[in-house]
C-alpha positions in Angstrom: 41.9 22.7 37.0 42.9 25.8 35.0 44.9 26.6 31.8 46.9 29.7 32.8 45.0 31.9 30.4 43.9 35.0 32.4 40.3 35.9 31.7 40.0 39.1 33.7 42.0 41.4 36.1 40.2 42.2 39.4 40.8 44.6 42.2 41.5 43.6 45.8 39.0 45.3 48.2 39.7 43.9 51.7 40.4 41.0 54.0 37.7 39.7 56.3 39.6 38.0 59.2 38.2 35.1 61.2 39.8 32.9 64.0 41.7 30.4 61.9 41.3 31.8 58.4 40.3 34.9 56.5 38.3 35.8 53.4 39.3 38.0 50.5 36.9 40.3 48.8 37.6 41.0 45.2 35.9 43.4 42.8 35.7 42.6 39.1 33.5 43.7 36.1 31.9 41.4 33.5 33.1 38.2 35.1 30.6 36.8 37.6 27.5 36.3 35.4 27.8 32.5 35.4 29.5 32.1 38.8 27.9 30.1 41.7 28.7 29.6 45.3 31.2 26.8 45.6 32.9 27.5 42.3 36.6 27.5 42.0 38.4 30.7 40.8 42.2 31.0 40.4 43.2 34.3 42.1 46.8 35.1 41.1 47.1 31.4 40.3 45.7 30.2 43.7 42.7 27.9 43.5 40.1 29.4 45.9 36.4 28.7 46.5 33.7 31.3 46.1 31.6 31.7 49.3 29.7 34.8 48.4 29.2 37.0 45.4 27.0 39.7 43.7 27.2 41.3 40.2 30.6 43.0 40.7 32.2 41.4 43.9 33.0 38.0 45.1 34.4 36.6 48.3 36.8 33.6 48.8 38.1 31.6 51.8 41.9 31.5 52.4 43.4 28.8 54.7 46.6 29.3 56.7 48.6 26.9 54.6 47.6 28.8 51.5 48.9 32.1 53.1 52.3 30.5 53.9 53.1 29.5 50.3 51.6 32.4 48.3 51.6 36.2 48.0 48.0 36.6 49.1 49.0 37.9 52.6 50.9 40.7 51.0 47.8 42.2 49.2 46.9 45.8 49.8 43.7 47.5 48.9 43.6 48.4 45.2 46.1 45.7 44.1 45.3 44.0 40.8 44.7 40.3 40.7 44.7 37.8 37.8 41.5 35.8 37.6 40.6 32.6 35.8 37.5 30.4 36.2 38.0 26.6 36.4 38.3 24.7 33.2 35.1 23.2 31.7 35.1 19.9 29.7 34.3 21.8 26.5 36.8 24.7 27.1 39.7 25.5 24.8 43.0 24.4 26.3 45.0 27.5 25.4 47.8 27.3 28.0 49.0 24.3 30.0 47.6 22.2 32.9 47.5 24.4 36.0 46.2 23.0 39.2 46.0 26.2 41.2 48.2 24.7 43.9 51.1 27.1 44.2 54.6 25.7 44.9 56.0 28.9 46.4 56.9 32.5 45.5 59.6 34.3 43.6 60.9 37.9 43.8 61.0 40.1 40.7 64.6 41.2 40.2 64.4 43.2 37.0 62.6 43.7 33.7 64.5 44.3 30.5 63.4 45.1 27.0 64.2 42.7 24.2 62.8 43.9 20.9 59.0 43.4 21.1 59.2 41.4 24.4 60.2 42.0 27.9 62.5 39.7 29.9 61.3 39.2 33.5 63.9 37.8 35.9 62.9 36.3 39.3 64.9 35.1 42.3 63.6 31.6 43.2 64.4 28.9 45.7 65.7 25.4 44.8 62.4 23.9 45.7 61.1 25.8 42.6 64.0 25.5 40.2 64.3 21.7 40.6 61.1 21.3 38.7 62.0 23.7 35.9 62.9 22.5 32.4 64.3 24.5 29.5 61.4 25.7 27.3 59.0 24.0 29.8 55.8 25.5 31.2 55.5 27.5 34.4 52.6 29.6 35.9 53.4 33.0 37.4 50.5 34.6 39.2 48.4 32.1 37.3 49.7 33.0 33.9 50.9 30.2 31.6 54.4 31.0 30.5 57.5 29.3 28.9 60.7 29.0 30.8 63.4 31.0 28.9 66.3 30.3 31.2 66.9 29.1 34.8 69.4 28.2 37.4 69.1 27.1 41.0 68.2 30.6 42.1 67.0 32.4 38.9 64.0 32.0 36.6 63.7 34.1 33.4 60.7 34.3 31.1 60.1 36.3 27.9 56.7 38.0 27.7 54.9 39.6 24.8 53.0 42.9 25.1 49.6 41.2 24.8 50.2 39.1 27.9 51.6 42.0 29.8 48.7 44.3 29.0 46.0 41.7 29.8 47.3 40.7 33.2 48.7 42.2 36.3 52.3 41.9 35.1 52.1 45.5 33.9 51.8 46.6 37.5 54.8 44.7 38.8 58.0 46.4 39.9 61.4 45.1 41.2 60.8 43.5 44.6 57.3 42.3 43.8 56.4 38.8 45.1 54.8 36.4 42.5 53.1 33.0 43.0 54.8 30.2 41.1 53.4 26.8 40.1 55.7 24.5 38.2 54.5 22.0 35.6 52.6 19.2 37.2 54.2 16.6 34.8 57.7 17.7 35.9 56.7 17.1 39.5 55.6 13.5 38.9 58.7 12.8 36.9 60.9 14.3 39.6 59.1 12.3 42.3 59.5 9.1 40.3 63.2 9.6 39.7 63.9 10.6 43.3 62.1 7.4 44.6 64.1 5.4 42.1 67.4 6.6 43.5 66.5 5.8 47.1 65.1 2.3 46.6 67.2 -0.9 46.7 66.7 -1.9 43.1 69.7 -2.4 40.8 68.4 0.0 38.2 68.9 3.5 39.7 69.9 5.6 36.7 67.6 7.1 34.1 67.8 5.2 30.8 65.6 4.4 27.9 64.6 1.0 29.1 63.4 2.3 32.4 61.4 5.1 30.7 59.9 2.6 28.3 58.9 0.3 31.1 57.2 3.1 33.0 55.3 4.4 29.9 57.2 7.7 29.4 58.2 6.7 25.8 
């Protein structure tokens, strides 16, 4: 589990292809001193397992299913990657609960200035937007952010300079593909309500009684 607070930005070195998967080799400074083989690291928001490392480089496995739903296959040598080590029990929870299981990708449409912030607008699919909530949490390339506005095909977030400067957001341009993980709580609520609508029970609408019975309130 992760929090969406980026700890370091690494540099993509190369892919090491194998028969049914490939490995990514990533270079990063002042980050690997407490890392061990088998540890989980979120790379652009994707939970990956360390299989090899030294003082300045680490290697992770990537499965075909991961490639399909993320932007990892688009990486080119020199690309910047957001990195976060997995959450420890005594760690500070600065962002929100991030699993590292990406739901899909979005395409950056434009970036606009709004006083001291920048508004990033992304094109998304309905399989992403159906889990979004106004002022709810979302992880973009592993960064914990707040939903500013959304529609079935659009997601907007407002980002302060500190977040931009300490992540790979400052390198993004229109057309860039970003990994998106929606709030895990929203996924469970959506699943519960969807199942409720398809069962044969009499109570099929969301109401306070049903929420109270299921422990939401």
